[in-house]
DSSP file (Angstrom, degrees, kcal/mol; ACC not computed):
  #  RESIDUE AA STRUCTURE BP1 BP2  ACC     N-H-->O    O-->H-N    N-H-->O    O-->H-N    TCO  KAPPA ALPHA  PHI   PSI    X-CA   Y-CA   Z-CA
    1    1 A M              0   0    0      0, 0.0     0, 0.0     0, 0.0     0, 0.0   0.000 360.0 360.0 360.0 133.7   -7.6    9.3   15.1
    2    2 A S     >  -     0   0    0      1,-0.1     4,-2.4     4,-0.0     5,-0.2  -0.198 360.0-114.5 -62.3 153.6  -10.4   11.2   13.4
    3    3 A K  H  > S+     0   0    0      1,-0.2     4,-2.9     2,-0.2     5,-0.2   0.949 118.4  50.4 -59.4 -45.6  -13.1    9.4   11.4
    4    4 A S  H  > S+     0   0    0      1,-0.2     4,-2.9     2,-0.2    -1,-0.2   0.887 109.9  50.4 -62.5 -36.3  -11.9   11.1    8.1
    5    5 A S  H  > S+     0   0    0      2,-0.2     4,-2.5     1,-0.2    -1,-0.2   0.939 111.3  48.2 -68.6 -40.3   -8.3   10.1    8.8
    6    6 A R  H  X S+     0   0    0     -4,-2.4     4,-2.9     2,-0.2    -2,-0.2   0.923 112.6  48.1 -62.9 -46.7   -9.4    6.5    9.4
    7    7 A L  H  X S+     0   0    0     -4,-2.9     4,-3.1    -5,-0.2     5,-0.2   0.940 113.1  48.6 -53.6 -48.2  -11.4    6.5    6.2
    8    8 A S  H  X S+     0   0    0     -4,-2.9     4,-1.9     1,-0.2    -2,-0.2   0.876 112.7  46.6 -58.9 -41.8   -8.6    7.9    4.3
    9    9 A L  H  < S+     0   0    0     -4,-2.5    -1,-0.2     2,-0.2    -2,-0.2   0.894 113.8  49.5 -64.0 -46.4   -6.1    5.4    5.7
   10   10 A F  H  X S+     0   0    0     -4,-2.9     4,-0.5    -5,-0.2    -2,-0.2   0.958 119.7  35.4 -59.6 -49.0   -8.5    2.5    5.0
   11   11 A W  H  X S+     0   0    0     -4,-3.1     4,-2.6    -5,-0.2     5,-0.4   0.708  96.7  80.8 -84.3 -18.5   -9.3    3.5    1.4
   12   12 A A  H  X S+     0   0    0     -4,-1.9     4,-2.6    -5,-0.2     5,-0.2   0.935  96.0  42.4 -56.5 -53.0   -6.0    4.9    0.2
   13   13 A P  H  > S+     0   0    0      0, 0.0     4,-1.0     0, 0.0    -1,-0.2   0.842 116.3  50.0 -67.1 -29.2   -4.3    1.6   -0.6
   14   14 A R  H  X S+     0   0    0     -4,-0.5     4,-1.4     2,-0.2    -2,-0.2   0.870 114.3  41.7 -74.9 -39.2   -7.4    0.2   -2.2
   15   15 A I  H  X S+     0   0    0     -4,-2.6     4,-2.8     1,-0.2     5,-0.2   0.884 114.1  53.3 -77.5 -37.8   -8.1    3.1   -4.5
   16   16 A L  H  X S+     0   0    0     -4,-2.6     4,-1.8    -5,-0.4    -2,-0.2   0.806 108.5  50.5 -64.0 -25.7   -4.4    3.4   -5.4
   17   17 A T  H  X S+     0   0    0     -4,-1.0     4,-2.5    -5,-0.2    -1,-0.2   0.865 111.9  46.1 -77.0 -37.0   -4.3   -0.2   -6.3
   18   18 A I  H  X S+     0   0    0     -4,-1.4     4,-2.4     2,-0.2     5,-0.2   0.951 115.4  47.7 -69.5 -44.1   -7.4    0.2   -8.6
   19   19 A A  H  X S+     0   0    0     -4,-2.8     4,-1.9     1,-0.2    -2,-0.2   0.902 113.3  47.5 -63.1 -40.6   -5.8    3.4  -10.1
   20   20 A F  H  X S+     0   0    0     -4,-1.8     4,-3.0     2,-0.2    -1,-0.2   0.899 110.0  53.2 -68.2 -38.9   -2.5    1.5  -10.6
   21   21 A A  H  X S+     0   0    0     -4,-2.5     4,-2.7     1,-0.2    -2,-0.2   0.910 108.3  49.8 -56.0 -43.5   -4.2   -1.5  -12.2
   22   22 A L  H  X S+     0   0    0     -4,-2.4     4,-1.2     2,-0.2    -1,-0.2   0.877 110.5  51.3 -69.1 -33.6   -5.9    0.9  -14.6
   23   23 A F  H  X S+     0   0    0     -4,-1.9     4,-0.7    -5,-0.2     3,-0.5   0.940 111.6  46.5 -59.5 -47.1   -2.5    2.4  -15.4
   24   24 A V  H >< S+     0   0    0     -4,-3.0     3,-1.2     1,-0.2     4,-0.3   0.906 109.1  55.4 -64.1 -43.4   -1.0   -1.0  -16.0
   25   25 A S  H >< S+     0   0    0     -4,-2.7     3,-1.3     1,-0.3     4,-0.5   0.717  93.4  68.7 -57.3 -28.8   -4.0   -1.9  -18.2
   26   26 A A  H >< S+     0   0    0     -4,-1.2     3,-1.1    -3,-0.5    -1,-0.3   0.845  91.8  61.8 -67.3 -35.0   -3.4    1.1  -20.4
   27   27 A F  G X< S+     0   0    0     -3,-1.2     3,-1.2    -4,-0.7    -1,-0.3   0.742  92.0  67.6 -65.0 -16.7   -0.1   -0.7  -21.7
   28   28 A A  G X  S+     0   0    0     -3,-1.3     3,-1.6    -4,-0.3    -1,-0.3   0.801  82.9  73.2 -72.8 -26.7   -2.2   -3.6  -23.0
   29   29 A L  G X  S+     0   0    0     -3,-1.1     3,-1.8    -4,-0.5     4,-0.4   0.649  74.0  82.3 -66.0 -15.0   -3.7   -1.3  -25.6
   30   30 A D  G <  S+     0   0    0     -3,-1.2     3,-0.3     1,-0.3    -1,-0.3   0.618  80.2  67.0 -68.9  -4.6   -0.4   -1.3  -27.6
   31   31 A V  G X >S+     0   0    0     -3,-1.6     3,-0.8     1,-0.2     5,-0.6   0.577  81.7  75.8 -85.5  -8.2   -1.4   -4.6  -29.2
   32   32 A I  G X 5S+     0   0    0     -3,-1.8     3,-0.5     1,-0.2    -1,-0.2   0.848  99.0  43.8 -76.1 -27.9   -4.3   -3.0  -31.1
   33   33 A G  G 3 5S+     0   0    0     -4,-0.4    -1,-0.2    -3,-0.3    -2,-0.1   0.332  89.4  89.9 -96.7   8.4   -1.8   -1.4  -33.6
   34   34 A E  G < 5S-     0   0    0     -3,-0.8    -1,-0.2     2,-0.0    -2,-0.1   0.530 103.2-109.2 -87.3  -1.7    0.3   -4.5  -34.1
   35   35 A G  T < 5 +     0   0    0     -3,-0.5     2,-0.2     1,-0.3    -2,-0.1   0.700  65.5 149.9  89.8  19.2   -1.8   -5.8  -37.0
   36   36 A Y      < -     0   0    0     -5,-0.6     2,-0.4     4,-0.1    -1,-0.3  -0.566  31.0-150.9 -81.3 154.2   -3.4   -8.7  -35.1
   37   37 A T    >   -     0   0    0     -2,-0.2     3,-1.6     4,-0.0     4,-0.5  -0.966  43.0 -40.6-128.5 144.9   -6.8   -9.7  -36.2
   38   38 A G  T 3> S+     0   0    0     -2,-0.4     4,-2.0     1,-0.3     5,-0.1  -0.140 129.0  10.7  48.7-114.3   -9.9  -11.3  -34.4
   39   39 A W  H 3> S+     0   0    0      1,-0.2     4,-2.9     2,-0.2     5,-0.3   0.872 127.3  59.1 -71.4 -33.0   -8.8  -14.1  -32.0
   40   40 A E  H <> S+     0   0    0     -3,-1.6     4,-2.6     2,-0.2    -1,-0.2   0.941 108.5  47.3 -58.2 -43.8   -5.1  -13.2  -32.3
   41   41 A L  H  > S+     0   0    0     -4,-0.5     4,-2.4     2,-0.2    -2,-0.2   0.931 113.1  47.0 -56.0 -51.2   -6.0   -9.7  -31.0
   42   42 A L  H  X S+     0   0    0     -4,-2.0     4,-2.8     2,-0.2    -2,-0.2   0.918 112.9  48.1 -63.5 -44.7   -8.0  -11.0  -28.2
   43   43 A L  H  X S+     0   0    0     -4,-2.9     4,-2.4     1,-0.2    -2,-0.2   0.914 112.1  49.3 -63.5 -44.0   -5.4  -13.4  -27.2
   44   44 A A  H  X S+     0   0    0     -4,-2.6     4,-1.9    -5,-0.3    -1,-0.2   0.892 112.2  50.2 -60.1 -39.3   -2.6  -10.8  -27.3
   45   45 A L  H  X S+     0   0    0     -4,-2.4     4,-0.8     1,-0.2    -2,-0.2   0.930 110.2  48.8 -69.0 -44.1   -4.8   -8.5  -25.2
   46   46 A L  H  < S+     0   0    0     -4,-2.8     3,-0.3     1,-0.2     4,-0.2   0.858 110.0  51.0 -61.5 -36.0   -5.5  -11.1  -22.6
   47   47 A I  H >< S+     0   0    0     -4,-2.4     3,-1.1     1,-0.2    -1,-0.2   0.894 110.8  48.9 -72.6 -33.8   -1.9  -12.0  -22.3
   48   48 A H  H 3< S+     0   0    0     -4,-1.9     4,-0.3     1,-0.2    -1,-0.2   0.639 105.7  59.2 -75.0 -11.0   -1.0   -8.3  -21.8
   49   49 A L  T 3X S+     0   0    0     -4,-0.8     4,-2.1    -3,-0.3    -1,-0.2   0.403  77.0  97.1 -95.7  -0.7   -3.8   -8.0  -19.2
   50   50 A I  H <> S+     0   0    0     -3,-1.1     4,-2.3     1,-0.2     5,-0.2   0.920  80.9  52.1 -56.5 -46.3   -2.1  -10.8  -17.0
   51   51 A P  H  > S+     0   0    0      0, 0.0     4,-2.2     0, 0.0    -1,-0.2   0.889 109.2  49.7 -62.4 -36.5   -0.4   -8.2  -14.7
   52   52 A T  H  > S+     0   0    0     -4,-0.3     4,-1.6     2,-0.2    -2,-0.2   0.900 109.5  52.4 -65.5 -38.9   -3.8   -6.4  -14.1
   53   53 A A  H  X S+     0   0    0     -4,-2.1     4,-2.4     1,-0.2    -1,-0.2   0.887 108.9  49.5 -60.7 -40.9   -5.3   -9.8  -13.2
   54   54 A I  H  X S+     0   0    0     -4,-2.3     4,-2.7     1,-0.2     5,-0.2   0.904 109.4  51.1 -66.9 -38.8   -2.6  -10.5  -10.7
   55   55 A L  H  X S+     0   0    0     -4,-2.2     4,-2.0    -5,-0.2    -1,-0.2   0.833 109.9  51.3 -64.4 -29.5   -3.1   -7.0   -9.1
   56   56 A A  H  X S+     0   0    0     -4,-1.6     4,-2.3     2,-0.2    -2,-0.2   0.887 110.2  48.8 -78.7 -36.5   -6.9   -7.8   -8.9
   57   57 A V  H  X S+     0   0    0     -4,-2.4     4,-1.7     2,-0.2    -2,-0.2   0.966 113.4  45.8 -63.6 -50.9   -6.2  -11.1   -7.2
   58   58 A V  H  X S+     0   0    0     -4,-2.7     4,-2.8     1,-0.2    -2,-0.2   0.874 111.1  53.2 -66.3 -36.4   -3.8   -9.6   -4.7
   59   59 A L  H  X S+     0   0    0     -4,-2.0     4,-2.5    -5,-0.2    -1,-0.2   0.940 107.3  53.3 -57.3 -46.4   -6.2   -6.7   -4.0
   60   60 A T  H  X S+     0   0    0     -4,-2.3     4,-0.6     1,-0.2    -2,-0.2   0.847 113.0  41.4 -55.6 -36.9   -8.9   -9.2   -3.3
   61   61 A L  H >X S+     0   0    0     -4,-1.7     4,-2.8     2,-0.2     3,-0.7   0.894 115.7  50.2 -78.0 -42.5   -6.8  -11.0   -0.8
   62   62 A A  H 3< S+     0   0    0     -4,-2.8    -2,-0.2     1,-0.2    -1,-0.2   0.785  98.5  68.4 -70.2 -26.2   -5.4   -7.6    0.8
   63   63 A W  H 3< S+     0   0    0     -4,-2.5    -1,-0.2    -5,-0.2     3,-0.2   0.890 115.9  25.3 -60.5 -35.5   -8.9   -6.2    1.1
   64   64 A R  H << S+     0   0    0     -3,-0.7     2,-0.6    -4,-0.6    -2,-0.2   0.859 133.3  36.1 -93.3 -41.8   -9.6   -8.8    3.8
   65   65 A W    >X  -     0   0    0     -4,-2.8     4,-1.6     1,-0.2     3,-0.9  -0.858  63.3-175.1-115.4  95.4   -6.1   -9.5    5.1
   66   66 A E  H 3> S+     0   0    0     -2,-0.6     4,-2.9     1,-0.3     5,-0.2   0.885  84.7  56.9 -55.7 -41.5   -3.9   -6.3    5.0
   67   67 A W  H 3> S+     0   0    0      1,-0.2     4,-1.7     2,-0.2    -1,-0.3   0.827 104.6  53.4 -68.6 -22.9   -0.8   -8.0    6.1
   68   68 A V  H <> S+     0   0    0     -3,-0.9     4,-3.0     2,-0.2     5,-0.3   0.905 109.6  48.9 -69.7 -42.4   -1.1  -10.3    3.0
   69   69 A G  H  X S+     0   0    0     -4,-1.6     4,-2.9    -8,-0.2     5,-0.4   0.938 108.8  52.6 -65.7 -40.0   -1.4   -7.3    0.8
   70   70 A A  H  X S+     0   0    0     -4,-2.9     4,-1.2     1,-0.2    -1,-0.2   0.906 114.8  41.0 -54.7 -41.4    1.6   -5.7    2.4
   71   71 A V  H  X S+     0   0    0     -4,-1.7     4,-1.7    -5,-0.2    -2,-0.2   0.896 117.9  46.0 -73.5 -41.7    3.7   -8.8    1.8
   72   72 A L  H  X S+     0   0    0     -4,-3.0     4,-2.8     2,-0.2    -2,-0.2   0.917 113.0  47.1 -73.0 -40.3    2.4   -9.5   -1.7
   73   73 A F  H  X S+     0   0    0     -4,-2.9     4,-1.6    -5,-0.3    -1,-0.2   0.829 113.8  48.6 -65.4 -30.2    2.6   -6.0   -3.0
   74   74 A A  H  X S+     0   0    0     -4,-1.2     4,-2.3    -5,-0.4    -1,-0.2   0.851 111.2  52.3 -71.6 -34.8    6.2   -5.6   -1.6
   75   75 A G  H  X S+     0   0    0     -4,-1.7     4,-3.0     1,-0.2     5,-0.2   0.954 110.1  47.3 -67.2 -47.1    7.0   -9.0   -3.3
   76   76 A L  H  X S+     0   0    0     -4,-2.8     4,-2.0     1,-0.2    -1,-0.2   0.867 111.7  50.5 -65.4 -29.9    5.6   -7.8   -6.7
   77   77 A G  H  X S+     0   0    0     -4,-1.6     4,-2.5     2,-0.2    -1,-0.2   0.926 113.2  46.6 -67.8 -41.5    7.6   -4.6   -6.4
   78   78 A T  H  X S+     0   0    0     -4,-2.3     4,-2.7     2,-0.2    -2,-0.2   0.901 110.6  51.4 -61.8 -44.2   10.8   -6.6   -5.6
   79   79 A V  H  X S+     0   0    0     -4,-3.0     4,-2.1     1,-0.2    -1,-0.2   0.957 111.6  47.8 -61.1 -47.9   10.2   -9.1   -8.4
   80   80 A Y  H  X S+     0   0    0     -4,-2.0     4,-1.0    -5,-0.2    -2,-0.2   0.904 112.1  50.0 -63.8 -39.5    9.8   -6.2  -10.9
   81   81 A L  H  < S+     0   0    0     -4,-2.5     3,-0.5     1,-0.2    -1,-0.2   0.925 112.8  46.3 -60.6 -44.1   13.0   -4.5   -9.5
   82   82 A L  H  < S+     0   0    0     -4,-2.7    -1,-0.2     1,-0.2    -2,-0.2   0.779 112.4  49.2 -71.9 -31.5   15.0   -7.6   -9.8
   83   83 A L  H  < S+     0   0    0     -4,-2.1    -1,-0.2     1,-0.2    -2,-0.2   0.579 120.2  35.8 -84.1 -11.8   13.8   -8.5  -13.4
   84   84 A N    ><  +     0   0    0     -4,-1.0     3,-1.2    -3,-0.5    -1,-0.2  -0.388  66.0 150.0-137.4  60.0   14.5   -5.0  -14.7
   85   85 A P  T 3  S+     0   0    0      0, 0.0     3,-0.1     0, 0.0    -1,-0.1   0.726  73.3  53.5 -71.6 -19.0   17.7   -3.6  -13.0
   86   86 A R  T 3  S+     0   0    0      1,-0.2     2,-0.7    -3,-0.1     3,-0.1   0.473  91.9  74.2 -95.7   0.6   18.7   -1.5  -15.9
   87   87 A H    <>  +     0   0    0     -3,-1.2     4,-2.2     1,-0.2     3,-0.3  -0.666  54.9 169.5-111.9  74.3   15.6    0.4  -16.4
   88   88 A I  H  > S+     0   0    0     -2,-0.7     4,-2.2     1,-0.2    -1,-0.2   0.864  74.4  50.6 -55.6 -44.4   15.6    2.8  -13.5
   89   89 A N  H  > S+     0   0    0      1,-0.2     4,-2.1     2,-0.2    -1,-0.2   0.892 112.2  47.6 -62.9 -41.3   12.8    5.1  -14.6
   90   90 A W  H  > S+     0   0    0     -3,-0.3     4,-2.6     2,-0.2     5,-0.5   0.812 106.2  58.4 -72.2 -33.2   10.5    2.1  -15.1
   91   91 A I  H  X>S+     0   0    0     -4,-2.2     4,-1.5     2,-0.2     5,-1.3   0.960 111.6  43.2 -58.1 -51.1   11.6    0.7  -11.6
   92   92 A F  H  <5S+     0   0    0     -4,-2.2     4,-0.3     3,-0.2    -2,-0.2   0.892 114.2  50.6 -63.2 -39.7   10.3    3.9  -10.1
   93   93 A T  H  <5S+     0   0    0     -4,-2.1    -1,-0.2    -5,-0.2    -2,-0.2   0.852 128.0  17.8 -64.8 -40.2    7.2    3.9  -12.3
   94   94 A I  H  X5S+     0   0    0     -4,-2.6     4,-1.2    -5,-0.1    -3,-0.2   0.889 130.2  39.9 -96.1 -56.4    6.2    0.3  -11.5
   95   95 A S  H  X5S+     0   0    0     -4,-1.5     4,-2.8    -5,-0.5     5,-0.3   0.830 108.5  63.6 -69.4 -32.6    7.9   -0.8   -8.4
   96   96 A G  H  ><S+     0   0    0     -5,-1.3     4,-2.8    -4,-0.3     3,-0.3   0.981 105.6  42.4 -55.9 -61.8    7.5    2.6   -6.5
   97   97 A P  H  > S+     0   0    0      0, 0.0     4,-2.7     0, 0.0    -1,-0.2   0.841 113.2  54.5 -61.5 -28.0    3.7    2.6   -6.4
   98   98 A L  H  X S+     0   0    0     -4,-1.2     4,-2.2     2,-0.2    -2,-0.2   0.925 111.1  45.1 -70.2 -38.9    3.7   -1.2   -5.4
   99   99 A F  H  X S+     0   0    0     -4,-2.8     4,-2.7    -3,-0.3    -1,-0.2   0.905 112.7  52.1 -67.7 -36.6    6.0   -0.5   -2.5
  100  100 A L  H  X S+     0   0    0     -4,-2.8     4,-1.7    -5,-0.3    -2,-0.2   0.953 112.0  44.3 -59.9 -46.5    3.8    2.6   -1.6
  101  101 A I  H  X S+     0   0    0     -4,-2.7     4,-2.8     1,-0.2     5,-0.2   0.890 111.4  56.0 -68.6 -34.5    0.7    0.4   -1.6
  102  102 A A  H  X S+     0   0    0     -4,-2.2     4,-2.3     1,-0.2    -1,-0.2   0.951 110.5  45.0 -56.7 -47.4    2.6   -2.4    0.4
  103  103 A A  H  X S+     0   0    0     -4,-2.7     4,-2.2     1,-0.2    -1,-0.2   0.809 110.6  52.2 -73.5 -25.7    3.4    0.2    3.1
  104  104 A L  H  X S+     0   0    0     -4,-1.7     4,-2.4     2,-0.2    -1,-0.2   0.888 111.2  47.3 -72.0 -40.1   -0.1    1.5    3.2
  105  105 A F  H  X S+     0   0    0     -4,-2.8     4,-2.2     2,-0.2    -2,-0.2   0.863 109.7  54.4 -63.9 -36.7   -1.5   -2.0    3.7
  106  106 A L  H  X S+     0   0    0     -4,-2.3     4,-2.6     2,-0.2     5,-0.3   0.942 109.2  47.3 -63.3 -46.8    1.1   -2.6    6.4
  107  107 A I  H  X S+     0   0    0     -4,-2.2     4,-2.6     1,-0.2    -2,-0.2   0.941 110.1  53.7 -61.1 -42.1   -0.1    0.6    8.2
  108  108 A N  H  < S+     0   0    0     -4,-2.4    -1,-0.2     1,-0.2    -2,-0.2   0.920 110.9  46.9 -57.4 -41.4   -3.7   -0.6    7.8
  109  109 A W  H >< S+     0   0    0     -4,-2.2     3,-1.2     1,-0.2    -1,-0.2   0.908 112.6  47.5 -67.5 -42.3   -2.7   -3.9    9.4
  110  110 A L  H 3< S+     0   0    0     -4,-2.6     3,-0.3     1,-0.3    -1,-0.2   0.833 119.2  40.7 -71.6 -27.2   -0.9   -2.3   12.2
  111  111 A K  T >X S+     0   0    0     -4,-2.6     4,-2.5    -5,-0.3     3,-0.9   0.094  77.5 121.4-105.0  26.3   -3.7    0.1   12.9
  112  112 A R  H <>  +     0   0    0     -3,-1.2     4,-2.2     1,-0.3     7,-0.2   0.816  69.8  58.7 -61.2 -30.3   -6.5   -2.4   12.3
  113  113 A A  H 34 S+     0   0    0     -3,-0.3    -1,-0.3    -4,-0.2     6,-0.1   0.867 112.6  39.5 -66.6 -32.2   -8.0   -1.9   15.8
  114  114 A E  H <4 S+     0   0    0     -3,-0.9    -2,-0.2     1,-0.1    -1,-0.2   0.847 119.6  45.3 -80.9 -36.7   -8.5    1.7   15.1
  115  115 A L  H  < S+     0   0    0     -4,-2.5    -2,-0.2     1,-0.3    -3,-0.2   0.781 125.5  31.0 -82.4 -24.5   -9.7    1.2   11.5
  116  116 A H  S >< S+     0   0    0     -4,-2.2     3,-1.0    -5,-0.3    -1,-0.3  -0.644  72.6 172.4-130.2  71.9  -12.0   -1.6   12.3
  117  117 A P  T 3  S+     0   0    0      0, 0.0    -1,-0.1     0, 0.0    -2,-0.1   0.710  77.5  41.1 -63.1 -19.8  -13.2   -0.8   15.8
  118  118 A G  T 3  S+     0   0    0      2,-0.1     2,-0.2     0, 0.0    -5,-0.1   0.597  97.5  98.1-101.6  -8.7  -15.8   -3.6   16.1
  119  119 A A  S <  S-     0   0    0     -3,-1.0    -3,-0.1    -7,-0.2     2,-0.1  -0.481  71.2-123.6 -82.0 148.4  -13.8   -6.3   14.4
  120  120 A Q        -     0   0    0     -2,-0.2    -1,-0.1     1,-0.2    -2,-0.1  -0.382  47.4 -73.7 -78.9 163.2  -11.8   -8.9   16.1
  121  121 A S              0   0    0      1,-0.2    -1,-0.2    -2,-0.1    -8,-0.0  -0.331 360.0 360.0 -58.2 139.3   -8.1   -9.4   15.4
  122  122 A R              0   0    0    -13,-0.1    -1,-0.2    -3,-0.1    -2,-0.0   0.352 360.0 360.0-113.6 360.0   -7.5  -11.0   12.0
């Protein structure tokens, strides 16, 4: 595997997770037009940013242990799929990227000897 392939494979799930977290964060902005003021607005914004915080925690774990990322991102995709069975386009929009990220972290874990040549098995 070439160096550029290794770098791409290593960084792809991490960058996609950050981009997906920014995408999900954009939905929190809908509280601004709801007429909240001061602390109510801050609380509503924080509540709407809980999914982003979850993604940040999972990414932090996945950065070190790719298999954990594969399991947790697949789990998040499955939970969203089960909680919203009638919204097929939202399932593809939210669960789809989560399953893709899970697959990329799984590949990272399976190819960890090539991606981290000096590291011992984790």
